[in-house]
N, CA, C and O of each residue as an XYZ file, in Angstrom:
712
protein
N      -7.956      8.276     -7.369
C      -8.888      7.165     -7.533
C     -10.290      7.654     -7.142
O     -10.467      8.266     -6.088
N     -11.280      7.380     -7.996
C     -12.629      7.823     -7.681
C     -13.337      6.825     -6.747
O     -12.815      5.746     -6.464
N     -14.515      7.201     -6.283
C     -15.248      6.393     -5.303
C     -15.615      5.020     -5.867
O     -15.521      4.018     -5.159
N     -16.027      4.964     -7.120
C     -16.402      3.673     -7.717
C     -15.196      2.735     -7.774
O     -15.331      1.542     -7.502
N     -14.031      3.257     -8.120
C     -12.815      2.442     -8.139
C     -12.460      1.956     -6.734
O     -12.032      0.816     -6.554
N     -12.637      2.813     -5.760
C     -12.380      2.427     -4.366
C     -13.347      1.321     -3.935
O     -12.944      0.349     -3.296
N     -14.620      1.479     -4.290
C     -15.641      0.491     -3.929
C     -15.386     -0.851     -4.608
O     -15.700     -1.902     -4.049
N     -14.822     -0.819     -5.806
C     -14.535     -2.052     -6.541
C     -13.472     -2.892     -5.829
O     -13.400     -4.103     -6.041
N     -12.650     -2.264     -4.991
C     -11.578     -2.966     -4.273
C     -12.008     -3.548     -2.930
O     -11.254     -4.317     -2.333
N     -13.196     -3.205     -2.439
C     -13.596     -3.569     -1.078
C     -13.805     -5.077     -0.918
O     -14.585     -5.698     -1.640
N     -13.086     -5.641      0.049
C     -13.250     -7.047      0.426
C     -13.764     -7.174      1.856
O     -14.150     -8.254      2.302
N     -13.760     -6.039      2.566
C     -14.196     -6.001      3.958
C     -14.859     -4.660      4.212
O     -14.254     -3.613      3.979
N     -16.104     -4.682      4.693
C     -16.823     -3.454      5.038
C     -17.047     -3.426      6.538
O     -17.749     -4.271      7.094
N     -16.436     -2.434      7.188
C     -16.598     -2.236      8.621
C     -17.401     -0.965      8.850
O     -17.497     -0.106      7.972
N     -17.977     -0.858     10.043
C     -18.774      0.325     10.333
C     -18.928      0.538     11.831
O     -18.774     -0.378     12.638
N     -19.235      1.771     12.165
C     -19.669      2.138     13.499
C     -21.123      1.681     13.608
O     -21.704      1.234     12.619
N     -21.706      1.786     14.783
C     -23.096      1.351     14.959
C     -24.033      2.546     15.135
O     -24.862      2.818     14.266
N     -23.903      3.257     16.252
C     -24.811      4.365     16.550
C     -24.566      5.525     15.591
O     -23.464      6.069     15.525
N     -25.604      5.895     14.852
C     -25.493      6.933     13.850
C     -25.179      6.393     12.466
O     -25.172      7.147     11.493
N     -24.917      5.080     12.365
C     -24.645      4.437     11.077
C     -25.681      3.347     10.834
O     -26.471      3.431      9.894
N     -25.675      2.320     11.686
C     -26.691      1.266     11.590
C     -27.993      1.708     12.255
O     -29.061      1.162     11.978
N     -27.891      2.705     13.134
C     -29.071      3.273     13.797
C     -29.064      4.780     13.551
O     -28.105      5.334     13.015
N     -30.155      5.428     13.956
C     -30.181      6.884     13.835
C     -29.504      7.557     15.025
O     -29.488      8.783     15.126
N     -28.952      6.760     15.912
C     -28.246      7.287     17.075
C     -29.095      7.358     18.336
O     -28.580      7.637     19.419
N     -30.397      7.105     18.203
C     -31.290      7.131     19.361
C     -31.090      5.878     20.200
O     -30.999      4.774     19.663
N     -31.021      6.047     21.511
C     -30.936      4.925     22.446
C     -32.195      4.943     23.304
O     -32.533      5.964     23.902
N     -32.884      3.813     23.360
C     -34.090      3.714     24.177
C     -33.797      2.903     25.425
O     -33.240      1.808     25.348
N     -34.172      3.441     26.574
C     -34.087      2.698     27.825
C     -35.490      2.243     28.172
O     -36.376      3.059     28.429
N     -35.687      0.915     28.178
C     -37.005      0.339     28.425
C     -36.964     -0.513     29.693
O     -35.915     -1.063     30.028
N     -38.091     -0.631     30.403
C     -38.103     -1.465     31.610
C     -37.667     -2.892     31.304
O     -38.069     -3.467     30.293
N     -36.842     -3.460     32.182
C     -36.345     -4.823     31.949
C     -37.159     -5.892     32.668
O     -36.812     -7.072     32.621
N     -38.238     -5.486     33.333
C     -39.091     -6.453     34.017
C     -38.596     -6.819     35.412
O     -39.247     -7.586     36.122
N     -37.452     -6.274     35.804
C     -36.885     -6.568     37.123
C     -36.615     -5.288     37.906
O     -35.804     -5.280     38.832
N     -37.288     -4.222     37.537
C     -37.130     -2.952     38.234
C     -36.041     -2.060     37.672
O     -35.850     -0.943     38.153
N     -35.334     -2.526     36.675
C     -34.283     -1.741     36.038
C     -34.646     -1.398     34.610
O     -35.805     -1.472     34.202
N     -33.638     -1.024     33.875
C     -33.841     -0.661     32.479
C     -32.845     -1.385     31.586
O     -31.729     -1.704     31.996
N     -33.275     -1.635     30.360
C     -32.406     -2.204     29.334
C     -32.347     -1.219     28.184
O     -33.336     -0.561     27.861
N     -31.179     -1.125     27.572
C     -31.019     -0.251     26.420
C     -31.313     -1.035     25.148
O     -30.896     -2.184     25.006
N     -32.027     -0.408     24.232
C     -32.266     -1.030     22.934
C     -32.129      0.020     21.842
O     -32.049      1.215     22.125
N     -32.102     -0.429     20.610
C     -31.888      0.444     19.460
C     -32.783     -0.010     18.321
O     -33.286     -1.134     18.333
N     -32.983      0.844     17.352
C     -33.738      0.495     16.157
C     -32.808      0.383     14.959
O     -31.971      1.255     14.728
N     -32.959     -0.696     14.199
C     -32.129     -0.947     13.028
C     -33.000     -0.984     11.779
O     -34.169     -1.362     11.851
N     -32.443     -0.597     10.639
C     -33.156     -0.587      9.374
C     -33.151     -1.989      8.764
O     -32.086     -2.585      8.598
N     -34.320     -2.517      8.430
C     -34.407     -3.882      7.884
C     -33.730     -4.001      6.526
O     -33.143     -5.041      6.226
N     -33.796     -2.965      5.702
C     -33.167     -3.034      4.383
C     -31.646     -3.020      4.477
O     -30.969     -3.599      3.627
N     -31.106     -2.371      5.492
C     -29.662     -2.455      5.736
C     -29.274     -3.904      6.017
O     -28.242     -4.386      5.548
N     -30.116     -4.589      6.788
C     -29.811     -5.963      7.198
C     -29.723     -6.933      6.038
O     -28.780     -7.722      5.970
N     -30.673     -6.895      5.130
C     -30.614     -7.820      3.999
C     -29.439     -7.479      3.097
O     -28.812     -8.373      2.528
N     -29.137     -6.200      2.964
C     -28.012     -5.791      2.121
C     -26.698     -6.342      2.670
O     -25.845     -6.783      1.900
N     -26.527     -6.323      3.976
C     -25.305     -6.874      4.576
C     -25.194     -8.372      4.309
O     -24.092     -8.891      4.130
N     -26.317     -9.061      4.281
C     -26.285    -10.481      3.942
C     -25.868    -10.696      2.489
O     -25.197    -11.682      2.183
N     -26.254     -9.791      1.592
C     -25.829     -9.906      0.194
C     -24.315     -9.847      0.083
O     -23.720    -10.566     -0.719
N     -23.689     -8.991      0.886
C     -22.222     -8.933      0.872
C     -21.649    -10.280      1.284
O     -20.722    -10.793      0.657
N     -22.207    -10.842      2.337
C     -21.748    -12.148      2.823
C     -21.865    -13.203      1.728
O     -20.945    -13.997      1.537
N     -22.975    -13.221      1.014
C     -23.189    -14.187     -0.071
C     -22.108    -14.065     -1.138
O     -21.761    -15.043     -1.802
N     -21.583    -12.859     -1.294
C     -20.603    -12.582     -2.334
C     -19.169    -12.551     -1.813
O     -18.273    -12.040     -2.484
N     -18.956    -13.094     -0.623
C     -17.606    -13.232     -0.094
C     -16.989    -11.971      0.477
O     -15.784    -11.930      0.727
N     -17.796    -10.943      0.688
C     -17.305     -9.699      1.281
C     -17.670     -9.719      2.760
O     -18.847     -9.743      3.120
N     -16.651     -9.708      3.610
C     -16.886     -9.764      5.053
C     -17.319     -8.407      5.578
O     -17.017     -7.365      4.995
N     -18.041     -8.445      6.705
C     -18.518     -7.217      7.325
C     -18.269     -7.261      8.829
O     -18.026     -8.325      9.398
N     -18.331     -6.098      9.460
C     -18.157     -6.049     10.897
C     -18.433     -4.676     11.465
O     -18.548     -3.687     10.742
N     -18.537     -4.644     12.801
C     -18.765     -3.397     13.520
C     -17.656     -3.166     14.544
O     -17.126     -4.096     15.152
N     -17.333     -1.893     14.705
C     -16.445     -1.446     15.779
C     -17.188     -0.307     16.456
O     -17.318      0.778     15.891
N     -17.675     -0.552     17.664
C     -18.513      0.420     18.356
C     -17.923      0.784     19.713
O     -17.339     -0.054     20.400
N     -18.086      2.039     20.081
C     -17.649      2.489     21.395
C     -18.578      2.034     22.504
O     -18.157      1.938     23.657
N     -19.811      1.756     22.187
C     -20.799      1.336     23.179
C     -20.948     -0.177     23.169
O     -20.722     -0.830     22.150
N     -21.330     -0.727     24.317
C     -21.624     -2.153     24.424
C     -23.136     -2.294     24.526
O     -23.772     -1.683     25.386
N     -23.705     -3.108     23.639
C     -25.155     -3.279     23.606
C     -25.506     -4.675     23.130
O     -25.056     -5.096     22.064
N     -26.312     -5.408     23.909
C     -26.779     -6.714     23.434
C     -27.537     -6.604     22.108
O     -27.468     -7.514     21.282
N     -28.254     -5.505     21.901
C     -28.999     -5.323     20.652
C     -28.053     -5.293     19.452
O     -28.374     -5.831     18.393
N     -26.897     -4.670     19.618
C     -25.906     -4.615     18.537
C     -25.388     -6.009     18.212
O     -25.273     -6.374     17.042
N     -25.079     -6.780     19.232
C     -24.556     -8.129     18.998
C     -25.580     -9.001     18.272
O     -25.241     -9.724     17.335
N     -26.820     -8.925     18.711
C     -27.879     -9.713     18.067
C     -28.039     -9.289     16.608
O     -28.130    -10.136     15.719
N     -28.075     -7.977     16.362
C     -28.256     -7.481     14.995
C     -27.071     -7.863     14.102
O     -27.267     -8.258     12.953
N     -25.864     -7.750     14.614
C     -24.679     -8.102     13.829
C     -24.704     -9.582     13.447
O     -24.340     -9.941     12.327
N     -25.125    -10.425     14.358
C     -25.222    -11.860     14.054
C     -26.320    -12.124     13.024
O     -26.145    -12.953     12.132
N     -27.455    -11.421     13.144
C     -28.534    -11.573     12.165
C     -28.059    -11.191     10.761
O     -28.499    -11.771      9.769
N     -27.168    -10.218     10.693
C     -26.672     -9.713      9.411
C     -25.447    -10.474      8.920
O     -24.811    -10.072      7.946
N     -25.116    -11.577      9.596
C     -24.001    -12.452      9.193
C     -22.651    -11.737      9.227
O     -21.783    -12.003      8.395
N     -22.478    -10.832     10.187
C     -21.206    -10.114     10.295
C     -20.114    -11.033     10.834
O     -20.355    -11.862     11.712
N     -18.932    -10.874     10.300
C     -17.774    -11.669     10.715
C     -17.098    -11.101     11.955
O     -16.489    -11.844     12.724
N     -17.199     -9.786     12.156
C     -16.476     -9.124     13.248
C     -17.427     -8.253     14.056
O     -18.129     -7.401     13.512
N     -17.436     -8.485     15.369
C     -18.296     -7.715     16.266
C     -17.429     -7.263     17.442
O     -17.107     -8.053     18.329
N     -17.058     -5.991     17.436
C     -16.243     -5.410     18.506
C     -17.021     -4.263     19.128
O     -17.416     -3.325     18.435
N     -17.242     -4.338     20.438
C     -17.970     -3.301     21.161
C     -17.138     -2.816     22.347
O     -16.276     -3.531     22.856
N     -17.414     -1.595     22.768
C     -16.718     -1.025     23.921
C     -15.327     -0.515     23.576
O     -14.442     -0.476     24.431
N     -15.138     -0.124     22.320
C     -13.813      0.320     21.873
C     -13.895      1.714     21.251
O     -14.308      1.866     20.101
N     -13.500      2.716     22.012
C     -13.429      4.072     21.472
C     -12.144      4.227     20.672
O     -12.118      4.939     19.668
N     -11.077      3.562     21.113
C      -9.815      3.549     20.373
C      -9.921      2.431     19.335
O      -9.786      1.254     19.667
N     -10.161      2.801     18.098
C     -10.527      1.821     17.073
C      -9.358      1.270     16.262
O      -9.500      0.224     15.629
N      -8.220      1.936     16.262
C      -7.094      1.494     15.429
C      -6.579      0.110     15.842
O      -6.358     -0.720     14.959
N      -6.376     -0.184     17.126
C      -5.926     -1.546     17.476
C      -6.913     -2.623     17.024
O      -6.502     -3.718     16.640
N      -8.202     -2.320     17.066
C      -9.217     -3.275     16.620
C      -9.136     -3.443     15.108
O      -9.221     -4.561     14.599
N      -8.974     -2.344     14.396
C      -8.823     -2.414     12.943
C      -7.631     -3.297     12.580
O      -7.731     -4.136     11.685
N      -6.522     -3.119     13.258
C      -5.325     -3.916     12.978
C      -5.564     -5.400     13.259
O      -5.100     -6.259     12.510
N      -6.288     -5.697     14.335
C      -6.613     -7.091     14.668
C      -7.497     -7.714     13.580
O      -7.277     -8.852     13.166
N      -8.482     -6.962     13.132
C      -9.382     -7.458     12.087
C      -8.612     -7.673     10.778
O      -8.801     -8.687     10.107
N      -7.756     -6.731     10.420
C      -6.969     -6.855      9.186
C      -6.121     -8.118      9.201
O      -6.032     -8.827      8.198
N      -5.501     -8.395     10.336
C      -4.655     -9.582     10.446
C      -5.483    -10.849     10.266
O      -5.040    -11.791      9.609
N      -6.677    -10.877     10.843
C      -7.535    -12.060     10.725
C      -8.112    -12.201      9.318
O      -8.128    -13.297      8.758
N      -8.583    -11.100      8.752
C      -9.244    -11.131      7.444
C      -8.249    -11.276      6.295
O      -8.623    -11.649      5.182
N      -7.002    -10.984      6.570
C      -5.947    -11.071      5.549
C      -6.267    -10.189      4.338
O      -6.190    -10.623      3.188
N      -6.628     -8.943      4.633
C      -6.854     -7.940      3.593
C      -5.968     -6.736      3.883
O      -5.519     -6.535      5.011
N      -5.726     -5.942      2.853
C      -4.939     -4.721      3.035
C      -5.870     -3.545      3.315
O      -7.077     -3.630      3.088
N      -5.307     -2.463      3.803
C      -6.109     -1.287      4.131
C      -6.878     -0.751      2.924
O      -7.996     -0.259      3.077
N      -6.295     -0.840      1.729
C      -7.004     -0.320      0.559
C      -8.168     -1.202      0.132
O      -8.939     -0.821     -0.748
N      -8.308     -2.384      0.747
C      -9.430     -3.274      0.469
C     -10.527     -3.168      1.537
O     -11.461     -3.970      1.565
N     -10.397     -2.171      2.409
C     -11.357     -1.980      3.499
C     -12.202     -0.740      3.238
O     -11.691      0.329      2.902
N     -13.517     -0.915      3.405
C     -14.443      0.205      3.416
C     -14.882      0.415      4.847
O     -14.990     -0.547      5.609
N     -15.140      1.662      5.229
C     -15.583      1.953      6.592
C     -16.640      3.044      6.544
O     -16.475      4.057      5.863
N     -17.735      2.824      7.280
C     -18.824      3.809      7.365
C     -18.836      4.370      8.785
O     -18.881      3.615      9.756
N     -18.798      5.691      8.902
C     -18.809      6.322     10.214
C     -19.576      7.623     10.216
O     -19.992      8.129      9.174
N     -19.756      8.160     11.430
C     -20.506      9.403     11.569
C     -19.927     10.379     12.590
O     -20.351     11.533     12.649
N     -18.959      9.927     13.398
C     -18.479     10.794     14.479
C     -16.955     10.857     14.494
O     -16.283     10.137     13.755
N     -16.434     11.707     15.324
C     -15.002     11.993     15.351
C     -14.134     10.752     15.547
O     -13.048     10.668     14.974
N     -14.591      9.790     16.342
C     -13.789      8.583     16.586
C     -13.595      7.749     15.327
O     -12.750      6.854     15.307
N     -14.352      8.024     14.291
C     -14.252      7.270     13.040
C     -13.212      7.844     12.074
O     -12.756      7.143     11.171
N     -12.838      9.100     12.257
C     -11.927      9.756     11.313
C     -10.564      9.072     11.269
O      -9.956      8.992     10.202
N     -10.073      8.580     12.401
C      -8.767      7.911     12.401
C      -8.782      6.687     11.480
O      -7.771      6.364     10.855
N      -9.906      6.023     11.399
C     -10.023      4.890     10.473
C     -10.161      5.404      9.038
O      -9.564      4.847      8.116
N     -10.945      6.466      8.851
C     -11.096      7.064      7.517
C      -9.735      7.356      6.890
O      -9.536      7.144      5.693
N      -8.804      7.841      7.704
C      -7.486      8.245      7.205
C      -6.647      7.057      6.734
O      -5.626      7.250      6.073
N      -7.062      5.835      7.063
C      -6.267      4.648      6.772
C      -6.847      3.720      5.701
O      -6.101      3.012      5.026
N      -8.175      3.720      5.543
C      -8.813      2.726      4.675
C      -8.971      3.207      3.233
O      -8.852      4.395      2.935
N      -9.240      2.249      2.353
C      -9.392      2.558      0.936
C     -10.657      3.302      0.591
O     -10.670      4.101     -0.345
N     -11.744      3.051      1.342
C     -13.029      3.709      1.077
C     -13.634      4.173      2.397
O     -14.100      3.361      3.197
N     -13.622      5.479      2.615
C     -14.162      6.087      3.843
C     -15.483      6.761      3.514
O     -15.545      7.650      2.666
N     -16.541      6.327      4.198
C     -17.876      6.841      3.905
C     -18.510      7.425      5.162
O     -18.569      6.774      6.205
N     -18.980      8.659      5.045
C     -19.706      9.319      6.125
C     -21.198      9.246      5.822
O     -21.619      9.387      4.674
N     -21.987      9.025      6.861
C     -23.436      9.063      6.688
C     -23.886     10.513      6.543
O     -23.171     11.439      6.927
N     -25.063     10.694      5.991
C     -25.624     12.033      5.774
C     -25.695     12.834      7.080
O     -25.536     14.054      7.076
N     -25.933     12.139      8.187
C     -26.073     12.787      9.487
C     -24.747     12.915     10.232
O     -24.739     13.290     11.404
N     -23.635     12.615      9.583
C     -22.329     12.689     10.240
C     -21.962     14.130     10.597
O     -22.487     15.086     10.025
N     -21.054     14.255     11.550
C     -20.508     15.555     11.919
C     -19.794     16.159     10.710
O     -19.242     15.421      9.894
N     -19.795     17.484     10.581
C     -19.135     18.134      9.439
C     -17.660     17.737      9.296
O     -17.174     17.563      8.178
N     -16.956     17.596     10.405
C     -15.534     17.224     10.365
C     -15.343     15.827      9.783
O     -14.343     15.549      9.120
N     -16.309     14.955     10.038
C     -16.264     13.582      9.530
C     -16.537     13.585      8.030
O     -15.853     12.905      7.266
N     -17.526     14.344      7.620
C     -17.848     14.444      6.195
C     -16.651     14.958      5.396
O     -16.395     14.484      4.289
N     -15.926     15.915      5.948
C     -14.791     16.484      5.208
C     -13.643     15.491      5.076
O     -12.799     15.656      4.196
N     -13.584     14.462      5.924
C     -12.528     13.444      5.865
C     -12.921     12.247      4.992
O     -12.090     11.379      4.724
N     -14.167     12.199      4.555
C     -14.688     11.033      3.828
C     -14.429     11.115      2.327
O     -14.272     12.199      1.765
N     -14.389      9.944      1.691
C     -14.333      9.874      0.232
C     -15.730     10.048     -0.364
O     -15.882     10.468     -1.511
N     -16.750      9.715      0.440
C     -18.133      9.740     -0.042
C     -19.059     10.000      1.140
O     -18.778      9.581      2.263
N     -20.159     10.691      0.882
C     -21.186     10.956      1.895
C     -22.494     10.369      1.373
O     -22.899     10.644      0.244
N     -23.153      9.557      2.205
C     -24.406      8.945      1.767
C     -25.519      9.983      1.681
O     -25.488     11.010      2.359
N     -26.491      9.695      0.841
C     -27.697     10.531      0.786
C     -28.611     10.197      1.957
O     -29.311     11.067      2.475
N     -28.602      8.929      2.372
C     -29.444      8.480      3.478
C     -28.743      8.730      4.816
O     -27.516      8.764      4.899
N     -29.542      8.899      5.836
C     -29.020      9.040      7.194
C     -28.776      7.658      7.799
O     -29.332      6.658      7.345
N     -27.941      7.625      8.820
C     -27.723      6.389      9.550
C     -29.035      5.877     10.124
O     -29.848      6.652     10.627
N     -29.236      4.551     10.043
C     -30.470      3.947     10.531
C     -31.643      4.114      9.589
O     -32.747      3.645      9.867
N     -31.401      4.786      8.468
C     -32.465      5.050      7.492
C     -32.011      4.703      6.072
O     -32.393      5.364      5.106
N     -31.190      3.654      5.964
C     -30.792      3.177      4.654
C     -29.383      3.537      4.214
O     -29.009      3.236      3.081
N     -28.592      4.166      5.061
C     -27.222      4.534      4.676
C     -26.380      3.298      4.376
O     -25.629      3.285      3.400
N     -26.496      2.266      5.200
C     -25.720      1.046      4.979
C     -26.158      0.393      3.674
O     -25.312     -0.047      2.895
N     -27.438      0.322      3.425
C     -27.959     -0.258      2.184
C     -27.391      0.477      0.973
O     -26.984     -0.143     -0.010
N     -27.371      1.784      1.055
C     -26.838      2.608     -0.032
C     -25.371      2.251     -0.318
O     -24.973      2.127     -1.476
N     -24.590      2.090      0.725
C     -23.167      1.748      0.570
C     -23.020      0.340     -0.015
O     -22.208      0.124     -0.914
N     -23.796     -0.605      0.489
C     -23.725     -1.979     -0.017
C     -24.054     -2.012     -1.505
O     -23.343     -2.652     -2.279
N     -25.110     -1.340     -1.910
C     -25.476     -1.315     -3.324
C     -24.360     -0.711     -4.162
O     -24.079     -1.194     -5.259
N     -23.718      0.342     -3.656
C     -22.615      0.972     -4.369
C     -21.458     -0.013     -4.549
O     -20.881     -0.101     -5.633
N     -21.122     -0.746     -3.501
C     -20.028     -1.726     -3.569
C     -20.373     -2.848     -4.544
O     -19.564     -3.212     -5.396
N     -21.578     -3.391     -4.411
C     -21.984     -4.485     -5.300
C     -22.011     -4.033     -6.756
O     -21.596     -4.779     -7.643
N     -22.490     -2.833     -7.007
C     -22.519     -2.311     -8.365
C     -21.101     -2.124     -8.913
O     -20.819     -2.494    -10.052
N     -20.215     -1.552     -8.101
C     -18.833     -1.310     -8.534
C     -18.103     -2.613     -8.840
O     -17.175     -2.635     -9.649
N     -18.520     -3.695     -8.195
C     -17.878     -4.992     -8.392
C     -18.612     -5.867     -9.407
O     -18.275     -7.037     -9.585
N     -19.617     -5.292    -10.071
C     -20.354     -6.030    -11.099
C     -21.273     -7.102    -10.542
O     -21.616     -8.052    -11.247
N     -21.680     -6.961     -9.274
C     -22.506     -7.984     -8.618
C     -23.963     -7.566     -8.416
O     -24.800     -8.396     -8.063
N     -24.269     -6.294     -8.636
C     -25.620     -5.798     -8.365
C     -26.651     -6.431     -9.296
O     -27.755     -6.758     -8.862
N     -26.310     -6.604    -10.549
C     -27.250     -7.209    -11.496
C     -27.645     -8.627    -11.061
O     -28.789     -9.044    -11.241
N     -26.693     -9.353    -10.490
C     -26.972    -10.711    -10.008
C     -28.011    -10.681     -8.874
O     -28.865    -11.563     -8.787
N     -27.930     -9.680     -8.026
C     -28.918     -9.533     -6.943
C     -30.290     -9.229     -7.542
O     -31.292     -9.822     -7.144
N     -30.327     -8.314     -8.488
C     -31.600     -7.956     -9.120
C     -32.223     -9.160     -9.823
O     -33.432     -9.377     -9.738
N     -31.403     -9.934    -10.510
C     -31.909    -11.120    -11.195
C     -32.450    -12.142    -10.208
O     -33.470    -12.778    -10.471
N     -31.778    -12.304     -9.076
C     -32.209    -13.268     -8.058
C     -33.660    -12.976     -7.621
O     -34.459    -13.890     -7.415
N     -33.970    -11.681     -7.489
C     -35.296    -11.289     -7.041
C     -36.234    -10.961     -8.199
O     -37.309    -10.396     -7.993
N     -35.821    -11.319     -9.430
C     -36.631    -11.135    -10.626
C     -37.083     -9.698    -10.816
O     -38.215     -9.430    -11.218
N     -36.163     -8.772    -10.514
C     -36.466     -7.359    -10.667
C     -36.426     -6.943    -12.124
O     -37.126     -6.009    -12.515
N     -35.633     -7.607    -12.928
C     -35.528     -7.271    -14.365
C     -36.541     -8.056    -15.159
O     -36.612     -7.916    -16.380
């Protein structure tokens, strides 16, 4: 099965956060109380693209090893259905999400960049590595994005899914691009 056929089956798109939705940089900034707060930078075009999936009935979510308030806020802004943080062991979370979403593994797309993502790659219908992913991750993927994480990789994947499902033209028409 080629990548376009795999993308045509996606009903749920899950992803890692650091290195996928962000470039992996973590900023520690003063919190105003003598301590520090961690924050991250997210790509705005990735965000609107995730909302397009939601409009078209495709659920989205994150499974991240790190816990970050910035991730939770961003996931909610992007209308994500599933927000799991603090989980390096991702398979139990994947199984929980599958049971709730009522989709099969071949209907799941997953975007990752690091070794903890490969176990999910081995199970889902569409495994995508970001351009900045580790070489071992890229070799396990069905597709590698041209864009780096935090720099449009998620947008690239969303457009691919929408196009494979015959929905991209509807997005273009909505914004009077044609």
